[in-house]
LOZARO-892126 format. One record per residue: z, x, y of N, C-alpha, C in turn. Coordinates in steps of 0.1 Angstrom, whole numbers, plus 5000, padded with zeros to 4 digits. Example, Ala and Ser with C-alpha at 12.3 -4.5 7.8 and 13.67 -1.06 7.14 Angstrom:
2
507851324943507851234955507851324967507151284978507151374989507951295000
//
This chain:
882
582314381615583314431626583014581629582514651621582314811623581114831635580114751633579114771643579314751658580714651658581414621673582414741673582914801667583714931669582815061672581715061665580715171668580215171682580015041687579315031700580615071709581915041708582715051718583315171716583115251706583715401704582615461709581315431707580415531714580315531729580115441738580615401750581415451757583015461750584115521756583915671753583115731741583015881740581615921752580915841754579915891763580915881779581615791781582615801794583115921793583715941783584416091785583916201790582516201784581616331792581316311809581516181813581416161827582916191832584016171828585316201831585316341834584816431823585216551821584216651829583016601835581716701842581316601851581516451851581016401863581816351873582916431873583716411884583316451898583916351905583216381921583816531925582516621931583316731939583816691951583716581959583916551971585516521973586016621982587716601984587816511996588516441995588716312006590016342012590416342027591616342035591616462042590416512042590216652051590316622066590116742075590416722087589116822091588016792102587016872104587516992111587017132109587717262117587217232131587817302141587417332155586017382158585517312168584017382173584417532175583217612172583517742174583917812187584817892188585617912201584818042204583318012208582218122216581218092217580418132224579018102230578018102218577317982213576617982202575318052205574418152198573218152201572118062205572217952199571017832199571617742206571117622211571717512215571317392207570017442202569217312191568717362177568617302167568017342158567217242150565817312145565017242142564517262128565617172118565217172103563817092098563017182092561917112085561917142070562017052065562117022050560516972044559917072038558717052033559117002016559016882015559716822002558616831991559516921980558416961970557517071967557917171979557117271980557917411974557217471964557917591958557717701962558417791959558117931966556618021962556117991952554918051947553718011957553717871959553017831968552817871982553917911985553917961999553718101998554318201991553818351988552518371982551818281973550918331968549718371978548818451969547218481977548118551990548918641991549518692002549618632017550218512011550418382022549218342029547918362021546918292029546918142029547818072023547617962021548417892034549317972042549917952052550018012062548418062068548118162077548918122092549118012101550017992111551118042108551817972100553118022096553518192097552618252090552518362084552518462102551818362110551718452125553218452130554018362128555218362134556018472122555918502111556818552108556518702104555418722108554818852109555518902124555718812132556218862144557818842146558318762141559818752142560318682130561718672129562518592120562618662106562818582095562918632082562818522074561918572062561518482052562018532039562218402029562818452016562818332007563818311996563618241984565018171984565118041985566217971983566217901971567617941964567717881948568217761949567617661942568517531943569317501929569917401928570417371914570017281909570017251894569617141888570817001888570116881892568816831890568116881903566816901903565916931910565116811915565816741922565416601926565416651943565016511948565016521965566516481968567216391965568516341968569516471966569916531957570616651957570316771962568616811965568516891973568916911987568616761992568916742009570416752010571116722001572716702002573016832003572516951995572717071993572517132007571417092010570817162026571717112035572216992039572616922052574216932051574716912038576116862035576717012026575917102023576417222014577517182002576917071999577717031982576516991978576817011965575917011952576016841947574916801944575216651941576316581937576916501945578116421937577816341921578016401910577816331898577916201901579216141905579416041903578415921910577315961916576615861923575715831910575915901900574915831888575515661885576915641888577015501885576315411896576015451907575115401918573615381915573415461905571915481901571115591912572115681915571915791927571015731940571515601946571015561958572115521965573315521961574315521970575315611970576015641980577115761979578315711976579015701965580215641960581215711972581215811974582315871982581815911993582215902007581315962020581616122023580716182026580916332026580316352039581016492046580716522057579316602056578516612066577116662070577016752083576216832084576216902097575516772108574916672104574516562113575816512119576816472113578016462115578816532126578516662125579216742133578516772146577216752145576216772157576716672168575916722180576216642193575116532193574116562188573016442188572216492174571616402166570816442154569316332158568516392157567016302154566316342141565916222134565716242123564416172119563616232110562416162109561816182094561316102086560916092074561015982064560916002050560915892044562315802044562415702040563615612041564415652028563815672015564615742004565615862008565115932019565916052022566916002034566415972043567215922054568315852052568115742044569215662041570415722034570115822030571415902023572415962037572015972048572615992058573115952069572115812068572315722079573615652079573915642064575115532061576615592064576315722065577815792067578215782079579515782076580315762091580115882101579515882115579415972121580515992136581315922134582315952144581915942158581315862159580715792173579415882178579116012172578116102175576616012174575616022185574315982184573716012174573415912165572415972153571415852154569815932155568615852157567815872146567615782136566715782122565415702126564015782119563215662122562415702108562415592098562115612087560715522083560015552073558815482069559215452057558615312050558815272035557615282030557515422024556115472017555815392006554615342004554315311991553215431985553715501975552915621974551615591964550615631966549315621959548915711953549015731936548615841934547315821923546415771929545215731920543915821928544815931941543816001945542715961956542915841958542015771969542415781982543615821984543915832000544715982001544616032015544816152019546516172017547316242011548816232010549416282021548416382030549116442046549316352053548716212049548816132063550316102062551416112054552816102056553416202064552916302066553316452073552916412088551816362087551216332102551716202108552416112099553316042106554516092114555116182108556216262112555716332125554916412126554516492137554316412148553416322148553316192157554416162160555616122155556616062159557416162167557416292164558216392169557816402183556616422182555516462198555916352206556016222203556316132212557716122217558716142209560116182213560216272225559316402221559516522232558816492244557716402243557116382254558116252262558716192257559416062265560716112269561516192262562916262266563316392266562116462273562416612272563416662284563516582295564616602306565916602301566016462292567416452284567716542275566716572266567116682258567016822263566616862272566817002277568417012281569016922283570116952287571416912277571216902266571716862255572116972247573116982241573417112236574017052219573917152209574217122198573516992188572117002192571216892189570616942176570316852166569916882155568316802152567016832151566116782145565616822133565316672126565216692111564116642107562816712102561416662099561516692084561316562077561516542066559716512060559116612054557516602052557416582038557116442031556616392017555316452013554616462023553116492019552916592004553816722006553516801996554216761979555116671982555716631970554716541964554216441973553016331970552116411962551616511968550116541965550316681952551716721952551816781935552016711923552716581929552616471915551316431914550216401924549416321922548216441918548016551926546916661921547216771916548816801916549216931907548917051916550217141921550217241925548917331923548617391933547417501934545917461933545817301931544517241932544017251944542617221946541917221962542817111970543316961963543516871971545016921974545816991967547117021971547017111982546017231982546117321990545517252004544917152004544417102015545617022023546516952017547516912019548717032027548717112020549417272025548817292039547817332037547217392051547417282062547117162061547517062071548817052074549517052068551317072067551617172077551117292075551617432074550917442093550017402094549217392107549917302115550617192109551117052117552417132123553217212112554717262117554317372128553417452127553317542138552717462151552017372151551817272163552817192169554017172158555317122164556017242170556117352164556517472170556317502186555117502186554417542200554917432205555217312204555417192213556817212220557717242206559117272209559417382218558517522219558617602230558317562244557317462241556717462255557717312264558517232257559317192263560917232264561217312254562117452256562117552256561517582273561117742275562417852273564017772272564917872275564917952262564117952251564518062242565618052234566117892231567717882226567517762213566217772209566017682198565717782182566617742174566717782161565717702152564817792142564017702133564317742121564317622110564517642095563717592088562417662079561917562074562017602059562417502052562917512036562217422030562717412017562317292006563317221998563417121993564417051986564517081972563317111967563117161952561517191952561417271939559917311937559217201930558217271921557317181912556817261902556817211887556017271877554417251878553817331872552117311875551817161869552617101861552216981857552516891867553116921878553316791888554816741887555916811879556916721876558016811883559216781885560716851890561816761883562816841883563916791878564616861867564016941863564417051855564817181860565017271854565717411858564717551855563517491855562217611856562217671870561817801870562017881881560917821891559917761886558917681899559617571902560617521896561117411904562717451910563317551907564417601914564017701926563017761924562817861939562117791948562417791958561917721972561917841984560817821990560717912004561617862013562117972021562717932036562218052045562017982056561518062068562818022080563218132086563818112095563918202107563618142120563018212131563818132142563518212151564118152170565218202173566018172181567318182187568318252177569218352181570118402169569718462156568318462154568018492141567618632142568018722131567818842127566318882124565819022122564519042119564819042103565919122099566019142087567419172081568019142070569319132066569419242053568419322053568519462045568619382030567319322026567419272010567019392003567019351987566719471978565119461978564719321980563119301976561919281989561019291984559819251994558619181989557819171997556619061997555519102005554319111999553119142008552619012016552519032027552718922039551318912043550218982039548618982043547819062035546419042038545419112029545519232033546019312044546119432047547319522040547819422031549019492022550219522031550519462038551619492051552819422040554019502039555219462031556519402043557019322039558119242047559319232035560319202043561419182031561819062028561919062013562118902007563618872006564218782015565718772015566018652003567018651998567318551986568818481989569018371988570318321989570518181984571318111981571417991975571617901985570817761979570217661989571717631997572517591992573917571999574317642009574217792010574317862020573817852033572817772032571917772044572817652055573317572046574417492058575517562063576317632062577017712073576417802081575017842077574017912086573617872098573317742093572917622101574017572112575117562108576217532118576717652126576617762121577117872132575917902140574617862137573817902147573917822161574317702158574417592173576017582175576917662166578317652173579117582166578717512154579617392149580317452137581217402132582217442120581117392108581617452095580617382086581317232081580417192077581017022072582217022065583116942066584216952056584016962044583416902036583016942021582217012018581717122026580717232021581317312009580517372002580917481994579917611994579217592006578417712008579217822015578817962012579218072017578218142028578718162040577818192050577418322047576018342047575218472045575318562057575918682052576018802065574618872069574918912081573718992087572118892090572518762087571618682091571418662106572718652114572418632126572318722136571618702148571618822159572518762171573618772166574418712177576118802180576018912177577118992173578018992166578719112162579719132151581019022153581219022164582418912168582118762165580918722170580418612165580418542151579818652145579918642126581218622121582118722128583518712122583818562126584018532139584418392142584018282132582518282127581618212118582218202107582418332101582918332087584418292086585218332095586518282097586618102096585918052102585717892105585417852087584417912082584217882070585017902061585918042059587118042051588217922053588217912065589317792069588817672062587517622063587217502057587417502045586917612035586917602022588617602016589317672025590817672023591317562024590717482034591517332036591417262021590317242014589817182001590717211992590917351991591617411980593317371984593817361995595217311998595217181994594317101998594116961995594216921979593816991972593816991956595117041952595517141958597017201952597817111957597617051967598916951970598916841961598016781957597816661949598316711934597916841930598716871917599916901917600316911927601916941928602816811928602216701931603016611931603816551918603416611903603816601893605016641888605816561881607116611881607116701871606316771863606316881852605416981858604916991872604217061875604617241877606217251879606817371877606717441859606417361852606317421839604717411834603917381844602617381839601817511844600717521842599917651850599517621862599517701873598517681882598017831888597317781899596417921902596918001908597318121904598118211908597618371918596118341916595618451924595518411939596018301944596218231958597518181960598318241966599518221971599718131985600518071986600917991998601218112011601718212006602218322020600618372022599918362014598618442015598118352026597918262021597018162030597918132043599018142045599718142057599218282064599418362061599118522065597718522070596718452063595218442067594918362078595818252080595518152091596118252104597218302102597918372114597118512120596218542113595718672118594418652125593718772134592718712141591718742135590718662142589318672135588418772138588618842147587818952149588119082138589019092133589519172122589619122108589219012106589218922096587518892086586719012093585518962081585418972069586119072063586219122049587219002042588518992053589518922043588818802044587918762054587318612053586418602039585618712039584718702025585618682012586718772012587518762003588318622000588618582011589418432009588318322007586918322008586318222005585718231989585918351986585318341973586918281965588018361968588918261961589518121964588918091974589217941977588117871966587117931964586317851957586617831943587217971939587617981922588717911924589517871934590817761932590217631932589417581940588917441941588117441925587417541918586817491905588117491898589217561894590317561890590717451889591117361901592017241899591117151897589717161899588717041897588617021881588617161875588717131858590117181853591317111857592517171854592717091839592216951838592416901824591016891819590517011819589217001812589317021797590117111796590417181781590917071772592317011779592616881773591916791770590916741779590016651775589016651763588816791765587816851751588716821740589616861738590716831725591016711726591316631734591316461729590316411723588916451729587516411728587416451713587516561713587416631698588216531687589716511690590316441680589816291677589116211691588716111688587516101678586716171682585516231672586016231657587016321653587316331642588016231634588816151642589016031638588315931634587015921644586315791641585215851630585015961630584016051616584815981602585915981605587115981590587015831589587115731599587115581596585615581592584415641594583215611590583215661573583615761573583715821557584515731549585315671555586515571545585815441544584715431553583915281549582915331539582415431541581015481532581415481517582515541513582915541499583715431494583615341500584515211498584515181482583315191477583015181461583315291455584015371458584215511450585615491440586015351441587315321431588115391433588515391449590215441450591015381445592415481441593415401438594415311448594415221449595215091457596815151456597415141465598915161465599715041462600915031454601514901452601814811464602014711463602514641476603714681483604614741478605914791486605214921495604714991485604115141490603615111502602315001501601314961510602114951523603114851521604014801536604714901543605115001534605915141539605215201546603915231536603015311547602415281561601915151558601515051571602515051583604115051577605215071591604915211594604915311586605015451589603815461599602415461594601715481605601615431618602115291619601915211631603415281638604215291633605315341639605315491649604715571637604315721641603315701657602415651654601515651662601915591678602815471674603415441684604415501695605315571687606115711691605515781701604115861696603415921700602915861714602515751713601815671725602815651736603915631734605015621745605515741751605515851742605716001747604516021758603616021750602316061759602015991773602415851768602115761786603215821795604715861791605415911797604816011807604416091797604116241805603016191818601916121812601016071822601416021832602215921831602915861843603815951853605016041847605316121855604716281862603716261855602816371862601616361868601616191871600716151880599116181878599016181864597516221860596716121862595316141869594616041872594115951860594015801866593815711854592715741844591615791847590815801836591115911827591616001832591816131824593116101813594016021818595415951809594815881800593715771804593115701792592615761783591615871786591015941775592016021768593116061772594516131764594816051755594915901758595515811749594715791739593015781740592215721732592115751717592315901714592415931696593315841692594815811697595715731691595115591684594715511692594215391686592815391674592415521678590915521666591715581655592515681656593315751645594215591635594715541643595115431640594215321630592915301635591915231629591615271617591315431619591115521608591815491597593415531598594515541587594615391581594515301587594815171584593415101576592415171580590915101571591315131556590815011548590715011536589515031531589415101520588015161512587415051507587914941505587214831497587414691509586914601503586714481511588114431519589414441507590614361514591214481524592314441527592914541541594114591534594114641522595214711517595114841522596114921522596115061526595815171516595015251518594915341507595315491509595815541497596615691497595515801502595815861512594815931516594416031508595616081501595416191496594716191483594416041479594016031468592516001466591716021480590316011480589316111477588216091469587716181466586316161474585716321473584016321479583316241470582016201475581416121466580816201458580816191443580616301436579016291436578416401435576616391433576116391423576716391414576516421399576216231396576716141402576516011403575415951407575315781405573715761410572615831407571715821417570715891421570816041422570716141413571216251414570216361420570916441432570016511438570316661435569416751437569816901430571016991442571317091439572417161449571317191457570117251450569117311464568717211473568817061471567816981481569216931489570716931484572016931492571717041502571617181497571517271509570417251519569417231514568317211525568317101535569016981529569616871536570416941548571416981541572317071554571817171564570817241558570317321566569117281580568517191572568017081583568717011595570016961588570716911598571116981611571517111605572017261616570917281625569517301617568317341624568217221634568317111629567916971640568917011652570017041652571117101663570317201670569517281667569117381674567417351680567017231672565717181681565617101696566917091699567417081715567117201724567517301718567317411725565817511725565117471715563917561710563017451704562417411715561517261709560317291693560117421694559017461681559717461667561217481667562017461658561917341648561817231655561417101649560417121638559417191640558017211634558617281619559417371616560317441606561117321600561717261608562717131602561917041594560816991601559716901595558916911580558717061582558117101570558817101559559917161563560917211553561417111543561917001554562316871550561016781541559916771545559116701537558516741526558716891528558416961512559716951502560616981507561816991496561716811493561516721500561916561496560516551489559416571489558116491489557416571480557516701474556716781469556616751453557616691449557716681432557316521431557016451445556716311443555616291438554316391442553216351442552316411431551516401424551016401411549716531419550016651410549016771416547716741417546716771424545316821424544816671424545416551435545216441435544516421451543416361454543216351467544516291477545316231472546416171477547516291482547616411471548616471472547816601484546416631485546216691495546116661506546016531508545916441520547016481529548116461519549416481524549916621529549416701522549416841525549116861542547416841540546916821553548016821565548316661565549016601572550416671577551116701566552116791572551816941578550716991573550717121580549917081594549317011596548816941609549716931620550816811614551916781622552816881627553217011617553617081622553117191631552017161635551617271647551817211661551617071658552116991676552917051683554117081676555517131686555217301692554317331686554017461691552817441703552117311705551517321716552517291730551717301740552717281753553017151753553917101758554416961760553516871768553416781765552316671768552516631783554016621784554216581800553616651811552716611820551916681829550516751825550416701812549116781807548016681802546816701807545916591807544716651799543816581787542816641780542216511777541316481781540516361777539816361763539416451758538916491748540016481737541016491737542216471729542716331730542716261740542916141741541916021736540616071734539416021729539616001716540016141710540316151695541416041689542516081694543615981693543215831696542315801704541715641704540515611693539915711689539015701675539815691663540915731661542115771650542515621649542815541662543615421662542515331655541315341661540315261655539915261640539415371635539515421621540915371614541915381616543415331608543015191605543015111618542814971618541714951606540415011610539514981599539615001583540215091580540615141568542115091563542614991570544014981568543814881556544914851547544914741537544814601540545314581555545514461559544314381568543214491571542414511580541314391581541114321566540614191562541214051568542614071572543413961573543813961589543114051596543514041612542613921617543413851627543013761632541613791642540813711646540013731656540113781667541213731673541513791688542513931686542913961674543314091671542514201670541514161661540014231664539414291678539514171683538814181696539614271709540614191709541514221722541814391719542014421708542714561706541414661709540014631702538914721705538714711721538714601726538214601740539514671750540814651745541314721755541414871751540814941741540615071741539715101750538615001748537315061755538015041773538814951775539114951790540115081793540715111785541715221785540715351788539515351781538915461782538015461798537615341802536915321814538215371825539415321823540515351834540715501836540915561825540915661824539815781829538515731828537515811835537615781850537915651854537915591869539215721877540015721867541615811872541015961878540016001866540116141868538716151877538116071882537016071890537616041906539016021906539615961916539315841922539015771916538215631923539415531917539515451926540415341925540215211911541015201906541015101892540814961898539914861896539814761899540814661896541414571901542514481900542514411889541214351884541014301871541414381857540914511861541414611848542514631847543514641858545114651857545614531853545114421857545714281852545514261838544714311833543914291817545014401810545514491813546214581806547714531809548314491820549814391816549514291812548514201807548414101800548514151784548014271781547914301767549414341766549914431775551414461771552214371765552014221771552614121764552014061752550814051752550314001740550514111726550514241727550414331718551814291711553114251718554114211710554114061706553813981716553913861711553113801700551913851698550813801690551613861678552013951671552813991661553813911657554813871665555913771665555313631658554213611663553713481663553013461650552513571643551513581634552413511623551513431613552113361602551813461589551613551587551413631578552613671570552613651559553913671550553813831540552613891542552714021536553314141544554114201538554814291547553714411552552814461541552114561545551014511551550414351553549614321560550014321577551514271578552114291587552214411597552614501587552814631591551514671598550214671592548814701595548914661609548814531613549014461628550014511635551114551633552114621642551514781643551214821634550614951637549314961646548414851645547314861652548014831671548614731669548614691686549714791687550814851683551614941689550715071690549915111684549115211684548015191698547515091698546815061711547415061723548615011724549814991734550215121738550315251728551015371731549715451736548715421730547415491736547215491751547615361755547315341769548215421776549115441774550315551782550215651780548915721773549015871769548115971778548316101780547516141787546716251781547116301768546416401761546616361747547216471737547416431725548316351717549116311725550416211723550216141711549116051714548415921704548015971691547116101690546716161678547916191670549216271675550216301668551016181663551316091672551915971667551415931651549915881657549115811644548915911629548916021635549216151620550516101611551416101625553116071620553115961611552615861615552815741609552115751596550915791597549915821584550915891573551416001579552016101568553316001562554115931569555415871567554815741555553815691559553415571548553115631536552215741536551915831524553015861515554015911522555015971513556415861507556415781517557015641511556515581503555415531501554215491491554515541479554415711480554215751466555615741462556715791468558115751464558315631458558115501465558115381461557215371447556115421442555615391432556015461421557115551419557515651409558815611409559715501415561115481416561115361406562215331399562315241390562715101400562414991391562814881398564014841408564214801418565614791426566714751417566114641408567514591401568214681394567414791388567814901381568615001390568315011402569015121407570515111412570815231411572415201416572715281430573815211437573815271449574315411450573715471458574115621461574515641472575215721476575515771490574815871493574115931481573116061484572015991488571315891481570215811487570315751502571315741503571715661518571615781529572015881522571915991532570816061534569816051526568516141525567916021535568015911534567315811542567715831553568915821556569415821572568815931577568916071571568616181577566916151580565916111571564716071572564516001587565415891587565015841601565515891613566415981611566816031622565716181627565216241615564516361617562916271623562416161617561316141623561416061635562416041639563315971655562816101663563516211661563216311670561916401668561016401656560216461659559116381664559416261667558216171674558516191688559616201692559816261706559716411710560016481700560016661704558616681703558116651689556616661687555816671698555616561708554516591719555316641730556916661730557316711744557416581754557416461748557716341754559416311757560116381752561716391757562016441770560816511771561416571786560916471798560316371793559616291804560816211811562016191803563016101808563416171823563216271822563916331836562916391844561916411838560816441848559216431844559416281844558216221842556816221849555516201841554116211846554116071851553616061864553215891867551915881862551215961858549815951851549815891841551015891834551315781822550715641823551015601838550915451841549515441850548615521844547215471855546515401849546815311839546215231833546715081839548015131846548814981850549214991864549315101868549615091888548815241892548415201904547715331910549115351923550115281926551015331936552015361929553115471934554315531931555415411927555715361918556815271917557615321908558815401910559415451901560215391890560815271893561415181882560315151872559315091878558215051869557715151861557415291864556815401858558315441847559515421854560215451842560115401831560215221832560415111823558915181812558015201819556815241809556815361799557615481807558015591801559115561790559815481789560915431780560115371769559515271772558515181762557615301755556915411761556215511753557115581744558215581747559315691740560015601730559715441726560615401717559315321708558415311716557215231705556915321692557015471691556615571677558015501668559115541674560515471667560015341660560015251667559715091663558715121652557615181653556615191643557015271628558015361631558315421618559515371614560315261619561315201612560515101606559415021613558914941605558114981592557415101592557015161577558215181570559315211573560515221561560815101557560814991565561514891559560214831548558814851553558214791543557914851530558015031532557815041519558915101509560215091516561515131511562315031509562414951495563214851491564914871492564915011488566415061492566915051504566315081516566515071532566714911534566314821529566314701529567614631526568014681512569214631505570514711510570314831514571414921516571114961528571114881543571014921557572014961561573314871558574514891564575215041558574815051547575515221540574415321549573015291549572415381558572815411572573015301581573315341593574615381594575715391584576715431582576415561582575815611573575515731571574715831583573615761591573415761602574415791612575515731615576315751625577115871621577415901609578116001603577216161607576216131604575216241609575116271622574716161632574716191646576116241655577116181645578716211651579016331651578716411636578716511636577816611644576616581647575716671656576416671670577016551673577416551685578516581686579416621677580616711678580216871680579016921672578317031675578017051690577516951696577016941710578316981720579616891716580716881724581017051725580917111715581317251716580817361722579217291722578217371731578217341741578717261747578917231762579617341767578717411779579217521789580217471800581417521800582217501811582117571820581517681820581017791834579417801831579217841840577817881841576817821852575617811852574817731862574817591859574417491865574217381865573317321855572417411850571417371842571817361830573017481826573317501812574517411809575117371816576117251821575517121816574417061826573916981825573116941811572317051807571417041796572317011784573617061784574417021770574716911770575116831785575716711782574416631778573116651786572216541780572016531765572416671761572016681746573216571738574216611743575416491737575216351740574816311753574316181756573416131747572316221743571216161732571616141721572616251715572916211702573916081699574816061711575615941711574815831710573515831716573015721720572015671709571715761703570515751695570715651681571915661676572415561665572315431672573015421684572915241691571515191690570415291699569315271699568515251685568815321676568015301664568515141657569715101663570114991655569514851659569514881675568614771682567214771679566514901677564814911674564814851660565914901652565814811638565714701638566514621644566614481646565214441651564414491663563314461664562314481653562414591648561114621633561314501627562714471623562814351615562514221616562414201632561914081639560414071638560014191637558214201639557614171626558614241615558214191598558614091592559414021601560313881596561113911587561613991589562814021574564214001580564213891589565913831590566213781579565913721571566413691556566213801546567013891541566713991534566413991519567113851517566913821503565613781500564813741507563513691504562313791507562913931505562014051510561114051496561514091486560614111475559614021470560013871474559113771473558113761485558313791494557513811505556313921504556914041496556114161494554814131487555214031475554213981464553913861467
//
């Protein structure tokens, strides 16, 4: 029953984080501001988004990569850096640009594909909108309510090819052709239109970055084609609209790392270029920095702003109010339209932000206890009324101050229940850990209460928690607390009821809490104080490995030596082999992450090590003929596929089909094997999974995982050799705790050691090069998950094979594992940043999610490992081994 409780509680704890941090920032029930009451400097706006172009690619080599665009900004307009927010992906980047809204996190419930709540955009406010590009981006905006305004979207369903045999700039060429066709067919109609937006989404550079990596010759070829196409399109617009009332904005949704990935918060991913020119644009806004624009050393001002600030700026250039859900602040000094017009635009921006603040404040004030609770005191109602009544000409400075206060107030009410939620989540955590603790020490011989005392204790606990639940529910209803928040405020009560009523032994009697004793370290399999301290130190160090990957080396080496140093006999070949493996493995986390890094020589070393291990393993003589030949041929096939991919040659279809067939064969053949010896079955598991893992590698990952499996096998085999027979061992909490930490450490080390954990958010499509030539995100993501989980299954199989105690005390070990993970999760709960950048908040949430999911995933993978080893009936384990 405890497994069902564990699953339910961890799912609810994960949900609490989404309620605390992943609530939608979109405020409903708003009304749009009036169109700016003045003549705008431009009648039309051309928004060009070069998907995946980072700032360095634009500015490096004195802007020689963009010679045609340089002709423009040397003559007019301004250039700078726009900083995006995490996650640096296409969807949130375009929403920030066009809606002024950083990604609605509740969209995660729809797989980031749909909009759970509709939001306003520049397109919705415009008179006409014409858009071209990839369907994945355009469909975000075409499904939003447009209020009857003409919106024309022309998208292609791209099937991206990352084999390198096709030119990636063909995607941009399609867009340029469609734009020229529209300007040719509708030029007379468009000349008379006002407040028109043209949106060009150019995906070629993002594809080139993923396939060829930024800075490579093929990437620069795409960049030069795209910038020349933009220049030609600009010339065409100027020919069709000679009235000089067209404004142009060129920018990017996100950047890209040298490895061709994005999604995180590195400078290469968050820094994107922007280039603004045309009608209503100043030459300079007096920035602090500058950049060298050509080989002659000419310097130009380098402007810097937030990505969402471009939204109110675009709106103001063509006389539109900011979108209703915009959070961007109008950057001052960018428009060449007079002080009066800039004051009007800033006033409209301030009113739009105030409308969101007032709406949130009104929702909060509906509660019965609102007069007795805290409120945002920096912005009173009379100040809002006074600002609305003043003239815009004199309000520029007031508008700036009011925008900042409105944003601060919006943040205040969005996070109003955050501290309460953190407290309730902590209470739930502590109650759940206490429940697990009582399960763990059920054999510690606690004193049972007499029958009458048991009944009285039972009634007292139930009555106290019921009264608390009634009072808290009354407050939630009277205060009109959101349902999800109210649910998590009540959650600690049933968890603590479960913990306090949990018996410490097999019957359901209630135990006196005050009589509980800590598990005695002196009982059972004794461990020294130094080992206990080392275990605690390693656990805390494991928390910090999430922030600094290289610390996992110190943690692994310290734990390996502390646990196994006395296990081996000195001056033996086995001892020196183990020492070399530990030292070698400790070096891998010091290397660059494997995501996006390719090295055929290290990959070849991993292939050779897989073959050597298979030949020298104890069960090599028992391999089936198909196991020997299939694995060897697949490794050869992998080598051929990698070579063809490196030469940018297309993989023949038969080679890909063979790889897909082996993906199924690798698992099925193990399951169908009739071998009864655990060590022989482990040899086949190691061989098949090692080959399958190698097919998904790009550099040193296979070498690392094979060495890690060898070290774990040697250390567990040595410990088993010196351990007394199973029937004479006493159950020990310390033994279970040590083994639980071993499983957890090796799980994280297999992920962090090669940097694979980063691939969850920013994966390299090249890992699928043996299986695919086209970009299929869901298929590649499935292969990424397989790559992450295979080493864990292999490690668990080794533990089950060489550790009798793990098979006999599996329940106790997993309870220890739950306690360790939940204590670490509680660490991460307090390390979550309530303020700061999206990167800091998002990363800390990711750490918490990983910790809470780890135990549940290990439960599933342990079942898979037992299935592969045929350990369904644990009573027959010893017989099967012999």
